VEXKERO-213861 format. One record per residue: x, y, z of N, C-alpha, C, CB in turn; residue in three letters. Coordinates in steps of 0.2 Angstrom, whole numbers, padded with zeros to 4 digits, always signed. Glycine has a CB too. Example, Ala and Ser with C-alpha at 12.3 -4.5 7.8 and 13.67 -1.06 7.14 Angstrom:
! VEXKERO-213861
+0066-0028+0039+0062-0022+0039+0066-0016+0039+0057-0022+0045ALA
+0064-0011+0035+0068-0005+0036+0064+0000+0039+0070-0003+0029SER
END
This chain:
! VEXKERO-213861
+0035+0009+0129+0031+0006+0123+0036+0003+0119+0027+0011+0120UNK
+0035-0003+0116+0040-0007+0112+0036-0009+0106+0044-0013+0116UNK
+0038-0007+0100+0035-0009+0094+0039-0014+0090+0033-0003+0090UNK
+0037-0020+0088+0041-0024+0084+0036-0027+0078+0043-0030+0088UNK
+0039-0026+0072+0035-0029+0066+0039-0034+0063+0034-0023+0061UNK
+0038-0041+0064+0042-0046+0062+0042-0047+0054+0039-0053+0065UNK
+0037-0045+0051+0037-0045+0043+0041-0040+0040+0030-0045+0041UNK
+0043-0035+0044+0046-0029+0041+0054-0030+0042+0043-0023+0045UNK
+0057-0026+0038+0065-0026+0039+0067-0021+0044+0068-0025+0032UNK
+0062-0017+0046+0063-0012+0051+0065-0015+0058+0057-0007+0051UNK
+0069-0011+0061+0071-0014+0068+0066-0011+0073+0078-0012+0070UNK
+0065-0015+0078+0060-0013+0084+0063-0007+0087+0059-0018+0089UNK
+0059-0003+0090+0061+0003+0093+0057+0004+0100+0060+0009+0089UNK
+0060+0008+0104+0057+0009+0111+0055+0016+0112+0061+0006+0116UNK
+0049+0018+0115+0047+0024+0116+0044+0024+0123+0042+0027+0111UNK
+0045+0029+0127+0043+0030+0134+0037+0035+0134+0048+0031+0139UNK
+0032+0034+0138+0027+0039+0139+0025+0038+0147+0020+0037+0135UNK
+0025+0044+0150+0023+0044+0157+0016+0046+0158+0027+0050+0161UNK
+0012+0041+0161+0005+0042+0161+0003+0041+0169+0001+0036+0157UNK
+0001+0047+0172-0001+0047+0179-0008+0044+0180+0000+0054+0181UNK
-0009+0043+0186-0016+0040+0188-0021+0044+0186-0016+0039+0196UNK
-0026+0041+0182-0032+0045+0180-0031+0048+0173-0034+0050+0185UNK
-0025+0047+0170-0023+0050+0164-0023+0044+0159-0016+0054+0164UNK
-0023+0046+0152-0023+0041+0147-0018+0044+0142-0030+0040+0144UNK
-0015+0039+0138-0011+0041+0132-0014+0038+0126-0004+0039+0133UNK
-0013+0041+0120-0016+0039+0114-0010+0040+0109-0022+0044+0112UNK
-0010+0035+0104-0005+0035+0099-0009+0032+0093+0001+0031+0100UNK
-0007+0034+0087-0009+0031+0081-0005+0026+0078-0010+0037+0076UNK
-0007+0021+0075-0004+0016+0071-0006+0016+0064-0005+0008+0074UNK
-0001+0017+0059-0002+0017+0052+0000+0011+0048+0000+0024+0049UNK
-0004+0008+0044-0002+0002+0040-0001+0004+0033-0006-0004+0041UNK
+0004+0004+0030+0005+0006+0023+0009+0000+0019+0009+0013+0022UNK
+0005-0005+0017+0009-0011+0014+0011-0009+0007+0004-0017+0014UNK
+0016-0012+0004+0019-0011-0002+0017-0016-0007+0026-0009-0002UNK
+0015-0022-0004+0014-0028-0008+0007-0031-0005+0019-0033-0009UNK
+0003-0035-0009-0002-0038-0006+0000-0044-0002-0007-0040-0012UNK
-0001-0044+0004+0001-0049+0009-0002-0048+0016+0008-0051+0009UNK
-0002-0053+0020-0004-0052+0027+0002-0050+0031-0008-0059+0030UNK
+0001-0046+0036+0007-0043+0040+0004-0044+0047+0009-0036+0038UNK
+0009-0045+0052+0008-0045+0059+0013-0041+0063+0007-0053+0061UNK
+0011-0039+0068+0016-0036+0073+0013-0036+0080+0017-0029+0070UNK
+0016-0033+0084+0014-0032+0091+0017-0026+0095+0015-0039+0095UNK
+0013-0024+0099+0015-0018+0103+0015-0021+0111+0011-0012+0103UNK
+0021-0020+0114+0022-0022+0121+0021-0016+0125+0029-0026+0122UNK
+0017-0016+0130+0016-0011+0135+0018-0014+0142+0008-0009+0135UNK
+0023-0010+0145+0026-0012+0151+0025-0006+0156+0033-0013+0150UNK
+0023-0008+0162+0022-0004+0168+0028-0004+0172+0016-0005+0172UNK
+0032+0001+0173+0038+0001+0177+0037-0001+0184+0042+0008+0176UNK
+0041-0006+0186+0041-0008+0193+0034-0012+0195+0041-0002+0198UNK
+0031-0015+0189+0025-0019+0191+0025-0024+0185+0019-0015+0191UNK
+0028-0030+0186+0029-0035+0181+0022-0038+0179+0033-0040+0183UNK
+0017-0037+0183+0010-0040+0182+0006-0036+0178+0007-0042+0189UNK
+0008-0030+0176+0004-0026+0172+0006-0025+0165+0003-0019+0175UNK
+0010-0030+0162+0013-0030+0155+0007-0032+0151+0019-0034+0155UNK
+0007-0029+0145+0002-0031+0140+0005-0031+0133-0004-0025+0140UNK
+0002-0035+0129+0004-0036+0122-0002-0034+0118+0007-0043+0121UNK
-0002-0030+0113-0007-0028+0108-0005-0031+0102-0008-0020+0108UNK
-0009-0036+0099-0007-0039+0093-0010-0035+0087-0011-0046+0092UNK
-0006-0034+0082-0008-0030+0076-0008-0034+0070-0003-0024+0075UNK
-0013-0034+0066-0014-0038+0060-0017-0034+0055-0018-0045+0061UNK
-0013-0034+0049-0016-0030+0043-0015-0034+0037-0012-0024+0042UNK
-0019-0033+0032-0018-0036+0025-0018-0031+0020-0024-0041+0024UNK
-0013-0031+0016-0012-0027+0010-0016-0030+0004-0005-0025+0008UNK
-0018-0026+0000-0022-0029-0006-0020-0025-0012-0029-0030-0005UNK
-0022-0028-0018-0021-0024-0024-0028-0023-0027-0016-0028-0029UNK
-0029-0017-0029-0036-0016-0032-0036-0019-0039-0037-0008-0032UNK
-0042-0022-0041-0043-0024-0048-0047-0019-0051-0046-0031-0048UNK
-0046-0017-0057-0049-0012-0061-0053-0016-0066-0045-0007-0064UNK
-0059-0014-0067-0064-0017-0072-0067-0012-0076-0069-0022-0069UNK
-0066-0012-0083-0070-0007-0087-0076-0011-0090-0065-0004-0092UNK
-0081-0008-0089-0088-0011-0091-0091-0006-0096-0092-0013-0086UNK
-0095-0009-0101-0099-0005-0106-0095+0000-0110-0104-0001-0102UNK
-0089-0003-0112-0084+0002-0116-0086+0000-0123-0077+0001-0114UNK
-0088+0004-0127-0089+0003-0134-0084+0007-0138-0097+0005-0136UNK
-0082+0003-0143-0077+0007-0148-0081+0009-0154-0071+0002-0150UNK
-0079+0014-0157-0082+0017-0163-0078+0015-0169-0084+0025-0163UNK
-0081+0012-0174-0077+0010-0180-0078+0015-0185-0079+0003-0182UNK
-0073+0019-0187-0074+0024-0192-0071+0021-0199-0071+0030-0190UNK
-0074+0022-0204-0071+0020-0211-0064+0024-0212-0075+0021-0217UNK
-0059+0020-0214-0053+0023-0215-0051+0023-0223-0047+0020-0211UNK
-0049+0028-0226-0047+0028-0233-0039+0029-0233-0050+0035-0237UNK
-0036+0023-0234-0029+0023-0234-0025+0028-0238-0026+0016-0236UNK
-0028+0030-0244-0025+0035-0248-0024+0042-0245-0028+0036-0255UNK
-0029+0043-0240-0029+0050-0237-0026+0050-0230-0036+0052-0237UNK
-0024+0044-0227-0021+0043-0221-0015+0046-0220-0021+0036-0218UNK
-0013+0050-0216-0006+0053-0215-0002+0048-0213-0006+0059-0209UNK
+0004+0048-0216+0009+0043-0215+0008+0036-0218+0010+0042-0208UNK
+0003+0036-0223+0002+0030-0226+0007+0028-0231-0005+0030-0230UNK
+0007+0022-0233+0012+0019-0238+0011+0023-0245+0011+0012-0239UNK
+0006+0025-0246+0005+0029-0252+0009+0035-0253-0003+0031-0253UNK
+0011+0038-0247+0015+0044-0247+0022+0042-0248+0015+0047-0240UNK
+0024+0036-0247+0031+0033-0248+0032+0030-0255+0032+0028-0243UNK
+0027+0030-0259+0028+0027-0266+0032+0032-0270+0021+0027-0269UNK
+0037+0028-0272+0042+0032-0277+0042+0028-0283+0049+0032-0273UNK
+0041+0032-0289+0041+0029-0295+0048+0026-0297+0039+0034-0301UNK
+0047+0019-0299+0053+0016-0300+0057+0018-0307+0052+0008-0301UNK
+0063+0018-0307+0067+0020-0313+0071+0014-0315+0071+0026-0312UNK
END
């Protein structure tokens, strides 16, 4: 098995699996995009000593960025008395001399 991801900076690698007659092999492919874009790749399957059984599996994925929408948010307006607010300018008043 040969895996190549052209959009990636990772180098292709090769793995071998022996599958006898009547058996099957299974593997997982995980797509974890870091930016929103379309990505492509392929997996080349080769049968040893049989050039007519080669296969290519095309892989296509699209990364996206979630949009967040806040609906029905209501703010509460409370009356503020500047003289009683902590850290107000009234606290900093210094009588002039």
